[in-house]
N, CA, C and O atoms as a GROMACS GRO file, in nm:
protein
  576
    1MET      N    1   0.463   1.734  -0.444
    1MET     CA    2   0.593   1.727  -0.382
    1MET      C    3   0.699   1.717  -0.491
    1MET      O    4   0.688   1.634  -0.582
    2GLU      N    5   0.800   1.800  -0.481
    2GLU     CA    6   0.909   1.799  -0.578
    2GLU      C    7   0.998   1.676  -0.557
    2GLU      O    8   1.015   1.629  -0.445
    3LEU      N    9   1.054   1.626  -0.666
    3LEU     CA   10   1.139   1.507  -0.657
    3LEU      C   11   1.256   1.528  -0.562
    3LEU      O   12   1.296   1.436  -0.492
    4ASN      N   13   1.312   1.650  -0.560
    4ASN     CA   14   1.427   1.674  -0.472
    4ASN      C   15   1.386   1.685  -0.326
    4ASN      O   16   1.473   1.692  -0.239
    5GLU      N   17   1.256   1.687  -0.297
    5GLU     CA   18   1.207   1.693  -0.160
    5GLU      C   19   1.171   1.555  -0.105
    5GLU      O   20   1.143   1.541   0.014
    6LEU      N   21   1.172   1.454  -0.189
    6LEU     CA   22   1.136   1.320  -0.144
    6LEU      C   23   1.243   1.265  -0.051
    6LEU      O   24   1.362   1.268  -0.083
    7ARG      N   25   1.201   1.215   0.063
    7ARG     CA   26   1.294   1.168   0.164
    7ARG      C   27   1.333   1.022   0.140
    7ARG      O   28   1.255   0.942   0.090
    8ARG      N   29   1.454   0.993   0.175
    8ARG     CA   30   1.504   0.856   0.174
    8ARG      C   31   1.559   0.829   0.315
    8ARG      O   32   1.680   0.829   0.338
    9GLY      N   33   1.465   0.806   0.408
    9GLY     CA   34   1.500   0.788   0.549
    9GLY      C   35   1.568   0.655   0.577
    9GLY      O   36   1.635   0.641   0.679
   10PHE      N   37   1.551   0.560   0.489
   10PHE     CA   38   1.619   0.430   0.498
   10PHE      C   39   1.625   0.373   0.357
   10PHE      O   40   1.551   0.415   0.268
   11ASP      N   41   1.714   0.277   0.338
   11ASP     CA   42   1.734   0.219   0.206
   11ASP      C   43   1.642   0.099   0.183
   11ASP      O   44   1.614   0.021   0.274
   12LEU      N   45   1.598   0.088   0.060
   12LEU     CA   46   1.526  -0.030   0.013
   12LEU      C   47   1.620  -0.109  -0.078
   12LEU      O   48   1.715  -0.052  -0.132
   13PRO      N   49   1.596  -0.238  -0.095
   13PRO     CA   50   1.676  -0.314  -0.190
   13PRO      C   51   1.668  -0.252  -0.331
   13PRO      O   52   1.567  -0.192  -0.367
   14GLU      N   53   1.773  -0.269  -0.407
   14GLU     CA   54   1.782  -0.208  -0.539
   14GLU      C   55   1.665  -0.245  -0.629
   14GLU      O   56   1.611  -0.158  -0.699
   15GLU      N   57   1.623  -0.371  -0.630
   15GLU     CA   58   1.513  -0.411  -0.718
   15GLU      C   59   1.382  -0.341  -0.678
   15GLU      O   60   1.299  -0.314  -0.764
   16ASP      N   61   1.364  -0.312  -0.550
   16ASP     CA   62   1.246  -0.237  -0.507
   16ASP      C   63   1.253  -0.092  -0.556
   16ASP      O   64   1.154  -0.039  -0.607
   17ARG      N   65   1.368  -0.031  -0.542
   17ARG     CA   66   1.384   0.108  -0.589
   17ARG      C   67   1.361   0.116  -0.740
   17ARG      O   68   1.293   0.207  -0.788
   18GLU      N   69   1.415   0.020  -0.813
   18GLU     CA   70   1.397   0.020  -0.959
   18GLU      C   71   1.250   0.003  -0.996
   18GLU      O   72   1.201   0.070  -1.087
   19HIS      N   73   1.180  -0.086  -0.927
   19HIS     CA   74   1.038  -0.107  -0.955
   19HIS      C   75   0.958   0.020  -0.926
   19HIS      O   76   0.876   0.062  -1.007
   20LEU      N   77   0.982   0.081  -0.812
   20LEU     CA   78   0.909   0.203  -0.776
   20LEU      C   79   0.937   0.314  -0.876
   20LEU      O   80   0.845   0.385  -0.917
   21ASP      N   81   1.062   0.331  -0.914
   21ASP     CA   82   1.096   0.434  -1.013
   21ASP      C   83   1.028   0.406  -1.147
   21ASP      O   84   0.982   0.498  -1.214
   22ALA      N   85   1.022   0.278  -1.186
   22ALA     CA   86   0.960   0.242  -1.314
   22ALA      C   87   0.810   0.271  -1.315
   22ALA      O   88   0.753   0.297  -1.421
   23ARG      N   89   0.746   0.269  -1.200
   23ARG     CA   90   0.604   0.303  -1.191
   23ARG      C   91   0.580   0.451  -1.219
   23ARG      O   92   0.469   0.491  -1.256
   24GLY      N   93   0.683   0.532  -1.202
   24GLY     CA   94   0.670   0.674  -1.231
   24GLY      C   95   0.595   0.754  -1.126
   24GLY      O   96   0.554   0.867  -1.151
   25LEU      N   97   0.575   0.696  -1.009
   25LEU     CA   98   0.506   0.767  -0.901
   25LEU      C   99   0.609   0.814  -0.798
   25LEU      O  100   0.705   0.743  -0.769
   26PRO      N  101   0.589   0.935  -0.743
   26PRO     CA  102   0.682   0.980  -0.638
   26PRO      C  103   0.671   0.890  -0.516
   26PRO      O  104   0.561   0.853  -0.474
   27TRP      N  105   0.784   0.855  -0.458
   27TRP     CA  106   0.785   0.770  -0.340
   27TRP      C  107   0.896   0.815  -0.246
   27TRP      O  108   0.994   0.877  -0.288
   28GLU      N  109   0.878   0.782  -0.121
   28GLU     CA  110   0.980   0.815  -0.022
   28GLU      C  111   0.976   0.713   0.091
   28GLU      O  112   0.878   0.641   0.109
   29THR      N  113   1.085   0.710   0.167
   29THR     CA  114   1.091   0.624   0.284
   29THR      C  115   1.112   0.712   0.406
   29THR      O  116   1.196   0.802   0.405
   30VAL      N  117   1.034   0.686   0.510
   30VAL     CA  118   1.045   0.764   0.633
   30VAL      C  119   1.044   0.671   0.753
   30VAL      O  120   0.980   0.566   0.752
   31SER      N  121   1.117   0.710   0.855
   31SER     CA  122   1.117   0.639   0.982
   31SER      C  123   1.045   0.726   1.083
   31SER      O  124   1.076   0.844   1.098
   32GLU      N  125   0.949   0.667   1.152
   32GLU     CA  126   0.870   0.743   1.248
   32GLU      C  127   0.820   0.649   1.357
   32GLU      O  128   0.760   0.546   1.328
   33LYS      N  129   0.845   0.686   1.482
   33LYS     CA  130   0.797   0.610   1.598
   33LYS      C  131   0.829   0.461   1.586
   33LYS      O  132   0.740   0.377   1.595
   34ASP      N  133   0.955   0.430   1.567
   34ASP     CA  134   1.001   0.291   1.559
   34ASP      C  135   0.945   0.213   1.442
   34ASP      O  136   0.954   0.090   1.439
   35ASN      N  137   0.887   0.280   1.345
   35ASN     CA  138   0.838   0.215   1.224
   35ASN      C  139   0.906   0.275   1.102
   35ASN      O  140   0.939   0.393   1.099
   36GLN      N  141   0.925   0.191   1.002
   36GLN     CA  142   0.974   0.237   0.873
   36GLN      C  143   0.859   0.228   0.774
   36GLN      O  144   0.788   0.128   0.770
   37TRP      N  145   0.841   0.334   0.696
   37TRP     CA  146   0.728   0.342   0.603
   37TRP      C  147   0.776   0.373   0.462
   37TRP      O  148   0.864   0.456   0.442
   38LEU      N  149   0.716   0.304   0.367
   38LEU     CA  150   0.726   0.342   0.226
   38LEU      C  151   0.599   0.422   0.197
   38LEU      O  152   0.488   0.372   0.217
   39LEU      N  153   0.615   0.544   0.149
   39LEU     CA  154   0.501   0.628   0.111
   39LEU      C  155   0.503   0.644  -0.040
   39LEU      O  156   0.603   0.689  -0.097
   40ILE      N  157   0.394   0.608  -0.104
   40ILE     CA  158   0.382   0.622  -0.250
   40ILE      C  159   0.276   0.728  -0.276
   40ILE      O  160   0.158   0.709  -0.246
   41HIS      N  161   0.319   0.839  -0.333
   41HIS     CA  162   0.229   0.950  -0.362
   41HIS      C  163   0.156   0.926  -0.494
   41HIS      O  164   0.208   0.858  -0.583
   42ASP      N  165   0.037   0.981  -0.506
   42ASP     CA  166  -0.042   0.973  -0.630
   42ASP      C  167  -0.071   0.829  -0.672
   42ASP      O  168  -0.078   0.799  -0.792
   43PHE      N  169  -0.087   0.741  -0.575
   43PHE     CA  170  -0.116   0.600  -0.605
   43PHE      C  171  -0.253   0.592  -0.671
   43PHE      O  172  -0.351   0.638  -0.613
   44PRO      N  173  -0.262   0.534  -0.791
   44PRO     CA  174  -0.390   0.532  -0.864
   44PRO      C  175  -0.491   0.437  -0.801
   44PRO      O  176  -0.458   0.327  -0.757
   45ILE      N  177  -0.615   0.484  -0.797
   45ILE     CA  178  -0.726   0.408  -0.738
   45ILE      C  179  -0.829   0.382  -0.848
   45ILE      O  180  -0.860   0.473  -0.925
   46PRO      N  181  -0.882   0.260  -0.857
   46PRO     CA  182  -0.980   0.229  -0.962
   46PRO      C  183  -1.110   0.307  -0.944
   46PRO      O  184  -1.139   0.361  -0.837
   47GLU      N  185  -1.188   0.310  -1.050
   47GLU     CA  186  -1.319   0.375  -1.045
   47GLU      C  187  -1.406   0.310  -0.939
   47GLU      O  188  -1.391   0.192  -0.907
   48GLY      N  189  -1.497   0.390  -0.885
   48GLY     CA  190  -1.590   0.340  -0.785
   48GLY      C  191  -1.556   0.386  -0.644
   48GLY      O  192  -1.636   0.368  -0.552
   49TYR      N  193  -1.438   0.443  -0.628
   49TYR     CA  194  -1.396   0.493  -0.498
   49TYR      C  195  -1.408   0.645  -0.492
   49TYR      O  196  -1.427   0.712  -0.593
   50SER      N  197  -1.397   0.697  -0.371
   50SER     CA  198  -1.413   0.840  -0.346
   50SER      C  199  -1.297   0.925  -0.397
   50SER      O  200  -1.312   1.046  -0.410
   51HIS      N  201  -1.184   0.865  -0.427
   51HIS     CA  202  -1.067   0.937  -0.477
   51HIS      C  203  -1.008   0.860  -0.594
   51HIS      O  204  -1.021   0.737  -0.601
   52ARG      N  205  -0.945   0.930  -0.686
   52ARG     CA  206  -0.879   0.866  -0.800
   52ARG      C  207  -0.732   0.838  -0.773
   52ARG      O  208  -0.671   0.752  -0.838
   53SER      N  209  -0.674   0.910  -0.676
   53SER     CA  210  -0.538   0.882  -0.634
   53SER      C  211  -0.524   0.923  -0.488
   53SER      O  212  -0.590   1.016  -0.441
   54VAL      N  213  -0.436   0.852  -0.417
   54VAL     CA  214  -0.414   0.875  -0.275
   54VAL      C  215  -0.266   0.851  -0.245
   54VAL      O  216  -0.189   0.814  -0.333
   55MET      N  217  -0.229   0.874  -0.120
   55MET     CA  218  -0.098   0.831  -0.074
   55MET      C  219  -0.116   0.692  -0.014
   55MET      O  220  -0.201   0.671   0.073
   56ALA      N  221  -0.036   0.597  -0.060
   56ALA     CA  222  -0.038   0.462  -0.005
   56ALA      C  223   0.085   0.445   0.083
   56ALA      O  224   0.195   0.486   0.046
   57ALA      N  225   0.066   0.385   0.199
   57ALA     CA  226   0.176   0.360   0.292
   57ALA      C  227   0.186   0.211   0.318
   57ALA      O  228   0.086   0.142   0.336
   58ILE      N  229   0.310   0.163   0.320
   58ILE     CA  230   0.337   0.023   0.352
   58ILE      C  231   0.443   0.022   0.462
   58ILE      O  232   0.549   0.083   0.448
   59ARG      N  233   0.413  -0.048   0.570
   59ARG     CA  234   0.510  -0.061   0.679
   59ARG      C  235   0.617  -0.160   0.635
   59ARG      O  236   0.587  -0.271   0.591
   60ILE      N  237   0.744  -0.119   0.647
   60ILE     CA  238   0.856  -0.204   0.607
   60ILE      C  239   0.922  -0.258   0.733
   60ILE      O  240   0.984  -0.182   0.808
   61PRO      N  241   0.912  -0.388   0.759
   61PRO     CA  242   0.974  -0.445   0.879
   61PRO      C  243   1.126  -0.430   0.876
   61PRO      O  244   1.186  -0.425   0.769
   62ALA      N  245   1.186  -0.422   0.993
   62ALA     CA  246   1.331  -0.403   1.002
   62ALA      C  247   1.406  -0.515   0.931
   62ALA      O  248   1.513  -0.490   0.875
   63ASN      N  249   1.354  -0.637   0.932
   63ASN     CA  250   1.424  -0.748   0.867
   63ASN      C  251   1.366  -0.784   0.730
   63ASN      O  252   1.376  -0.898   0.686
   64TYR      N  253   1.303  -0.685   0.664
   64TYR     CA  254   1.257  -0.703   0.526
   64TYR      C  255   1.379  -0.720   0.437
   64TYR      O  256   1.477  -0.649   0.459
   65PRO      N  257   1.381  -0.807   0.340
   65PRO     CA  258   1.271  -0.883   0.282
   65PRO      C  259   1.251  -1.023   0.342
   65PRO      O  260   1.164  -1.097   0.296
   66THR      N  261   1.330  -1.059   0.443
   66THR     CA  262   1.304  -1.188   0.508
   66THR      C  263   1.165  -1.187   0.571
   66THR      O  264   1.088  -1.282   0.555
   67ALA      N  265   1.134  -1.080   0.642
   67ALA     CA  266   1.000  -1.063   0.698
   67ALA      C  267   0.910  -1.006   0.590
   67ALA      O  268   0.951  -0.921   0.511
   68GLY      N  269   0.788  -1.053   0.586
   68GLY     CA  270   0.696  -1.013   0.480
   68GLY      C  271   0.628  -0.880   0.503
   68GLY      O  272   0.623  -0.828   0.614
   69LEU      N  273   0.575  -0.826   0.394
   69LEU     CA  274   0.493  -0.705   0.397
   69LEU      C  275   0.349  -0.745   0.422
   69LEU      O  276   0.306  -0.854   0.383
   70ASP      N  277   0.275  -0.656   0.487
   70ASP     CA  278   0.138  -0.689   0.526
   70ASP      C  279   0.055  -0.561   0.522
   70ASP      O  280   0.102  -0.455   0.562
   71MET      N  281  -0.066  -0.571   0.475
   71MET     CA  282  -0.164  -0.463   0.476
   71MET      C  283  -0.120  -0.344   0.389
   71MET      O  284  -0.013  -0.345   0.328
   72VAL      N  285  -0.207  -0.243   0.387
   72VAL     CA  286  -0.178  -0.116   0.321
   72VAL      C  287  -0.258  -0.010   0.395
   72VAL      O  288  -0.360  -0.039   0.457
   73TYR      N  289  -0.210   0.113   0.387
   73TYR     CA  290  -0.274   0.226   0.454
   73TYR      C  291  -0.292   0.336   0.350
   73TYR      O  292  -0.203   0.358   0.268
   74PHE      N  293  -0.406   0.406   0.353
   74PHE     CA  294  -0.434   0.509   0.254
   74PHE      C  295  -0.466   0.643   0.320
   74PHE      O  296  -0.531   0.650   0.424
   75HIS      N  297  -0.418   0.749   0.256
   75HIS     CA  298  -0.452   0.886   0.294
   75HIS      C  299  -0.474   0.965   0.166
   75HIS      O  300  -0.388   0.966   0.078
   76PRO      N  301  -0.589   1.031   0.152
   76PRO     CA  302  -0.701   1.027   0.245
   76PRO      C  303  -0.772   0.892   0.239
   76PRO      O  304  -0.747   0.810   0.151
   77SER      N  305  -0.860   0.872   0.335
   77SER     CA  306  -0.936   0.747   0.344
   77SER      C  307  -1.020   0.725   0.219
   77SER      O  308  -1.068   0.820   0.157
   78LEU      N  309  -1.036   0.600   0.184
   78LEU     CA  310  -1.120   0.564   0.070
   78LEU      C  311  -1.259   0.521   0.117
   78LEU      O  312  -1.274   0.462   0.223
   79ALA      N  313  -1.357   0.553   0.036
   79ALA     CA  314  -1.494   0.505   0.056
   79ALA      C  315  -1.546   0.464  -0.081
   79ALA      O  316  -1.497   0.512  -0.184
   80ARG      N  317  -1.643   0.377  -0.082
   80ARG     CA  318  -1.708   0.341  -0.208
   80ARG      C  319  -1.807   0.451  -0.244
   80ARG      O  320  -1.877   0.502  -0.158
   81GLU      N  321  -1.811   0.488  -0.372
   81GLU     CA  322  -1.905   0.591  -0.417
   81GLU      C  323  -2.050   0.549  -0.399
   81GLU      O  324  -2.138   0.634  -0.386
   82ASP      N  325  -2.077   0.417  -0.398
   82ASP     CA  326  -2.214   0.370  -0.382
   82ASP      C  327  -2.257   0.362  -0.235
   82ASP      O  328  -2.369   0.322  -0.205
   83GLY      N  329  -2.168   0.401  -0.145
   83GLY     CA  330  -2.201   0.405  -0.003
   83GLY      C  331  -2.187   0.274   0.071
   83GLY      O  332  -2.203   0.271   0.193
   84ILE      N  333  -2.158   0.165   0.002
   84ILE     CA  334  -2.140   0.036   0.069
   84ILE      C  335  -2.009   0.041   0.148
   84ILE      O  336  -1.905   0.083   0.097
   85ARG      N  337  -2.016  -0.003   0.273
   85ARG     CA  338  -1.900   0.000   0.362
   85ARG      C  339  -1.792  -0.097   0.312
   85ARG      O  340  -1.822  -0.207   0.267
   86ILE      N  341  -1.667  -0.054   0.321
   86ILE     CA  342  -1.554  -0.140   0.287
   86ILE      C  343  -1.517  -0.218   0.413
   86ILE      O  344  -1.482  -0.157   0.514
   87PRO      N  345  -1.525  -0.351   0.410
   87PRO     CA  346  -1.496  -0.429   0.531
   87PRO      C  347  -1.347  -0.426   0.566
   87PRO      O  348  -1.261  -0.401   0.482
   88ALA      N  349  -1.320  -0.452   0.693
   88ALA     CA  350  -1.184  -0.468   0.745
   88ALA      C  351  -1.097  -0.345   0.720
   88ALA      O  352  -0.979  -0.356   0.687
   89THR      N  353  -1.158  -0.227   0.737
   89THR     CA  354  -1.082  -0.103   0.732
   89THR      C  355  -1.100  -0.032   0.865
   89THR      O  356  -1.204  -0.044   0.930
   90THR      N  357  -0.997   0.042   0.905
   90THR     CA  358  -1.000   0.116   1.031
   90THR      C  359  -0.951   0.257   1.005
   90THR      O  360  -0.849   0.277   0.940
   91GLU      N  361  -1.024   0.353   1.057
   91GLU     CA  362  -0.989   0.493   1.036
   91GLU      C  363  -0.898   0.545   1.147
   91GLU      O  364  -0.918   0.516   1.264
   92GLY      N  365  -0.797   0.621   1.108
   92GLY     CA  366  -0.718   0.699   1.202
   92GLY      C  367  -0.633   0.624   1.301
   92GLY      O  368  -0.589   0.682   1.400
   93THR      N  369  -0.608   0.496   1.278
   93THR     CA  370  -0.526   0.422   1.373
   93THR      C  371  -0.377   0.444   1.350
   93THR      O  372  -0.295   0.414   1.437
   94VAL      N  373  -0.342   0.495   1.234
   94VAL     CA  374  -0.202   0.519   1.200
   94VAL      C  375  -0.186   0.663   1.156
   94VAL      O  376  -0.258   0.711   1.067
   95VAL      N  377  -0.091   0.733   1.218
   95VAL     CA  378  -0.059   0.870   1.180
   95VAL      C  379   0.086   0.872   1.136
   95VAL      O  380   0.175   0.831   1.210
   96ILE      N  381   0.109   0.919   1.014
   96ILE     CA  382   0.244   0.931   0.959
   96ILE      C  383   0.259   1.074   0.911
   96ILE      O  384   0.176   1.123   0.834
   97ASP      N  385   0.364   1.141   0.955
   97ASP     CA  386   0.387   1.281   0.916
   97ASP      C  387   0.266   1.369   0.946
   97ASP      O  388   0.240   1.465   0.873
   98GLY      N  389   0.195   1.340   1.052
   98GLY     CA  390   0.079   1.420   1.089
   98GLY      C  391  -0.047   1.390   1.009
   98GLY      O  392  -0.150   1.453   1.032
   99CYS      N  393  -0.041   1.295   0.915
   99CYS     CA  394  -0.158   1.258   0.834
   99CYS      C  395  -0.217   1.129   0.889
   99CYS      O  396  -0.145   1.034   0.920
  100SER      N  397  -0.348   1.127   0.902
  100SER     CA  398  -0.420   1.009   0.949
  100SER      C  399  -0.447   0.916   0.831
  100SER      O  400  -0.502   0.958   0.729
  101PHE      N  401  -0.409   0.791   0.846
  101PHE     CA  402  -0.424   0.692   0.739
  101PHE      C  403  -0.533   0.591   0.773
  101PHE      O  404  -0.553   0.556   0.889
  102GLN      N  405  -0.601   0.545   0.670
  102GLN     CA  406  -0.700   0.438   0.681
  102GLN      C  407  -0.628   0.305   0.662
  102GLN      O  408  -0.561   0.283   0.561
  103GLN      N  409  -0.643   0.216   0.759
  103GLN     CA  410  -0.580   0.085   0.751
  103GLN      C  411  -0.671  -0.013   0.678
  103GLN      O  412  -0.788  -0.027   0.713
  104TRP      N  413  -0.616  -0.080   0.578
  104TRP     CA  414  -0.685  -0.190   0.511
  104TRP      C  415  -0.624  -0.317   0.565
  104TRP      O  416  -0.509  -0.350   0.533
  105SER      N  417  -0.699  -0.389   0.646
  105SER     CA  418  -0.650  -0.511   0.708
  105SER      C  419  -0.669  -0.627   0.610
  105SER      O  420  -0.770  -0.696   0.611
  106ARG      N  421  -0.568  -0.645   0.528
  106ARG     CA  422  -0.568  -0.753   0.429
  106ARG      C  423  -0.436  -0.829   0.449
  106ARG      O  424  -0.331  -0.768   0.466
  107HIS      N  425  -0.443  -0.960   0.446
  107HIS     CA  426  -0.325  -1.040   0.480
  107HIS      C  427  -0.306  -1.154   0.381
  107HIS      O  428  -0.400  -1.200   0.316
  108ARG      N  429  -0.183  -1.199   0.373
  108ARG     CA  430  -0.154  -1.320   0.297
  108ARG      C  431  -0.216  -1.439   0.371
  108ARG      O  432  -0.245  -1.431   0.490
  109THR      N  433  -0.233  -1.546   0.298
  109THR     CA  434  -0.295  -1.665   0.356
  109THR      C  435  -0.197  -1.781   0.352
  109THR      O  436  -0.089  -1.771   0.293
  110ALA      N  437  -0.235  -1.891   0.414
  110ALA     CA  438  -0.151  -2.011   0.409
  110ALA      C  439  -0.134  -2.058   0.264
  110ALA      O  440  -0.030  -2.114   0.229
  111ALA      N  441  -0.234  -2.033   0.182
  111ALA     CA  442  -0.226  -2.071   0.041
  111ALA      C  443  -0.141  -1.973  -0.039
  111ALA      O  444  -0.096  -2.006  -0.149
  112ASN      N  445  -0.118  -1.855   0.014
  112ASN     CA  446  -0.041  -1.752  -0.055
  112ASN      C  447   0.053  -1.684   0.045
  112ASN      O  448   0.038  -1.564   0.072
  113PRO      N  449   0.150  -1.759   0.101
  113PRO     CA  450   0.238  -1.702   0.204
  113PRO      C  451   0.345  -1.611   0.144
  113PRO      O  452   0.370  -1.613   0.024
  114TRP      N  453   0.407  -1.531   0.230
  114TRP     CA  454   0.522  -1.450   0.189
  114TRP      C  455   0.638  -1.543   0.157
  114TRP      O  456   0.670  -1.632   0.235
  115ARG      N  457   0.699  -1.521   0.041
  115ARG     CA  458   0.814  -1.601  -0.003
  115ARG      C  459   0.933  -1.508  -0.013
  115ARG      O  460   0.945  -1.436  -0.113
  116PRO      N  461   1.023  -1.506   0.086
  116PRO     CA  462   1.132  -1.408   0.089
  116PRO      C  463   1.220  -1.408  -0.035
  116PRO      O  464   1.275  -1.304  -0.072
  117GLU      N  465   1.234  -1.522  -0.098
  117GLU     CA  466   1.322  -1.529  -0.216
  117GLU      C  467   1.252  -1.480  -0.343
  117GLU      O  468   1.317  -1.461  -0.446
  118ILE      N  469   1.120  -1.459  -0.336
  118ILE     CA  470   1.043  -1.417  -0.454
  118ILE      C  471   0.971  -1.285  -0.431
  118ILE      O  472   0.978  -1.194  -0.514
  119ASP      N  473   0.903  -1.274  -0.317
  119ASP     CA  474   0.818  -1.157  -0.294
  119ASP      C  475   0.898  -1.034  -0.255
  119ASP      O  476   1.005  -1.043  -0.194
  120GLN      N  477   0.842  -0.921  -0.291
  120GLN     CA  478   0.905  -0.791  -0.268
  120GLN      C  479   0.797  -0.684  -0.281
  120GLN      O  480   0.678  -0.717  -0.286
  121ILE      N  481   0.837  -0.560  -0.287
  121ILE     CA  482   0.738  -0.452  -0.296
  121ILE      C  483   0.652  -0.466  -0.422
  121ILE      O  484   0.532  -0.439  -0.416
  122SER      N  485   0.710  -0.507  -0.533
  122SER     CA  486   0.630  -0.519  -0.656
  122SER      C  487   0.517  -0.621  -0.640
  122SER      O  488   0.406  -0.596  -0.686
  123THR      N  489   0.544  -0.735  -0.577
  123THR     CA  490   0.439  -0.835  -0.560
  123THR      C  491   0.336  -0.789  -0.457
  123THR      O  492   0.218  -0.820  -0.470
  124HIS      N  493   0.381  -0.715  -0.356
  124HIS     CA  494   0.285  -0.663  -0.257
  124HIS      C  495   0.194  -0.559  -0.321
  124HIS      O  496   0.074  -0.558  -0.296
  125LEU      N  497   0.250  -0.472  -0.404
  125LEU     CA  498   0.166  -0.372  -0.471
  125LEU      C  499   0.066  -0.438  -0.566
  125LEU      O  500  -0.045  -0.388  -0.583
  126SER      N  501   0.104  -0.548  -0.626
  126SER     CA  502   0.008  -0.622  -0.709
  126SER      C  503  -0.109  -0.672  -0.624
  126SER      O  504  -0.224  -0.669  -0.668
  127LEU      N  505  -0.079  -0.718  -0.504
  127LEU     CA  506  -0.186  -0.760  -0.412
  127LEU      C  507  -0.274  -0.642  -0.373
  127LEU      O  508  -0.396  -0.654  -0.369
  128VAL      N  509  -0.212  -0.528  -0.344
  128VAL     CA  510  -0.288  -0.408  -0.307
  128VAL      C  511  -0.386  -0.373  -0.420
  128VAL      O  512  -0.503  -0.344  -0.394
  129GLU      N  513  -0.338  -0.375  -0.542
  129GLU     CA  514  -0.425  -0.344  -0.656
  129GLU      C  515  -0.538  -0.446  -0.668
  129GLU      O  516  -0.651  -0.411  -0.700
  130GLU      N  517  -0.508  -0.572  -0.641
  130GLU     CA  518  -0.610  -0.676  -0.644
  130GLU      C  519  -0.713  -0.653  -0.533
  130GLU      O  520  -0.833  -0.669  -0.556
  131TRP      N  521  -0.668  -0.615  -0.413
  131TRP     CA  522  -0.760  -0.588  -0.303
  131TRP      C  523  -0.857  -0.476  -0.340
  131TRP      O  524  -0.977  -0.484  -0.310
  132LEU      N  525  -0.805  -0.373  -0.404
  132LEU     CA  526  -0.892  -0.262  -0.445
  132LEU      C  527  -0.997  -0.308  -0.546
  132LEU      O  528  -1.113  -0.268  -0.537
  133LEU      N  529  -0.957  -0.390  -0.640
  133LEU     CA  530  -1.051  -0.439  -0.741
  133LEU      C  531  -1.153  -0.536  -0.683
  133LEU      O  532  -1.267  -0.540  -0.729
  134ARG      N  533  -1.115  -0.614  -0.584
  134ARG     CA  534  -1.206  -0.713  -0.524
  134ARG      C  535  -1.327  -0.650  -0.457
  134ARG      O  536  -1.428  -0.718  -0.435
  135GLU      N  537  -1.320  -0.523  -0.425
  135GLU     CA  538  -1.436  -0.456  -0.365
  135GLU      C  539  -1.551  -0.442  -0.464
  135GLU      O  540  -1.664  -0.416  -0.424
  136PHE      N  541  -1.522  -0.460  -0.593
  136PHE     CA  542  -1.623  -0.445  -0.697
  136PHE      C  543  -1.622  -0.568  -0.787
  136PHE      O  544  -1.586  -0.558  -0.904
  137PRO      N  545  -1.663  -0.684  -0.735
  137PRO     CA  546  -1.660  -0.805  -0.819
  137PRO      C  547  -1.757  -0.792  -0.936
  137PRO      O  548  -1.864  -0.732  -0.926
  138VAL      N  549  -1.716  -0.849  -1.047
  138VAL     CA  550  -1.799  -0.851  -1.167
  138VAL      C  551  -1.904  -0.960  -1.148
  138VAL      O  552  -1.872  -1.070  -1.104
  139LYS      N  553  -2.029  -0.929  -1.180
  139LYS     CA  554  -2.136  -1.028  -1.164
  139LYS      C  555  -2.104  -1.154  -1.243
  139LYS      O  556  -2.067  -1.148  -1.360
  140GLY      N  557  -2.119  -1.268  -1.176
  140GLY     CA  558  -2.097  -1.395  -1.241
  140GLY      C  559  -1.952  -1.439  -1.242
  140GLY      O  560  -1.921  -1.548  -1.291
  141VAL      N  561  -1.861  -1.356  -1.189
  141VAL     CA  562  -1.720  -1.391  -1.186
  141VAL      C  563  -1.676  -1.397  -1.040
  141VAL      O  564  -1.698  -1.303  -0.965
  142THR      N  565  -1.616  -1.507  -1.001
  142THR     CA  566  -1.566  -1.522  -0.865
  142THR      C  567  -1.420  -1.481  -0.862
  142THR      O  568  -1.340  -1.533  -0.940
  143PRO      N  569  -1.382  -1.386  -0.771
  143PRO     CA  570  -1.241  -1.348  -0.763
  143PRO      C  571  -1.154  -1.467  -0.727
  143PRO      O  572  -1.196  -1.555  -0.651
  144SER      N  573  -1.033  -1.470  -0.781
  144SER     CA  574  -0.941  -1.581  -0.751
  144SER      C  575  -0.879  -1.565  -0.615
  144SER      O  576  -0.800  -1.650  -0.574
   0.00000   0.00000   0.00000
């Protein structure tokens, strides 16, 4: 997708736009069926998965950043190369722009709640990257 074709269907806070631009990945915002979505193209995926890059989607609540971000959605769907099932994923429950996304049901906890004055897209993407890595724990090391 060409940079001049990337949609900006709604505005994100300036610090979010700056962070996304600094990552160097194409991104866009789209509104569809009463939902606002951040779509990040060519999102890098660690080794061990069926794809090396995918489109990542994050639902942006209307009252973001007061309301927190939750979960992540991938297109195409990810699978582990070793055939082990990825828990808490759902296929095809979300369609954006005619593409079916795989939902990764991962949530913040009471020990790690959304903090509106601190958390933003950059901190959520750090969690997404951690979720991807947690599928392949290193022997003898317990994930934090």
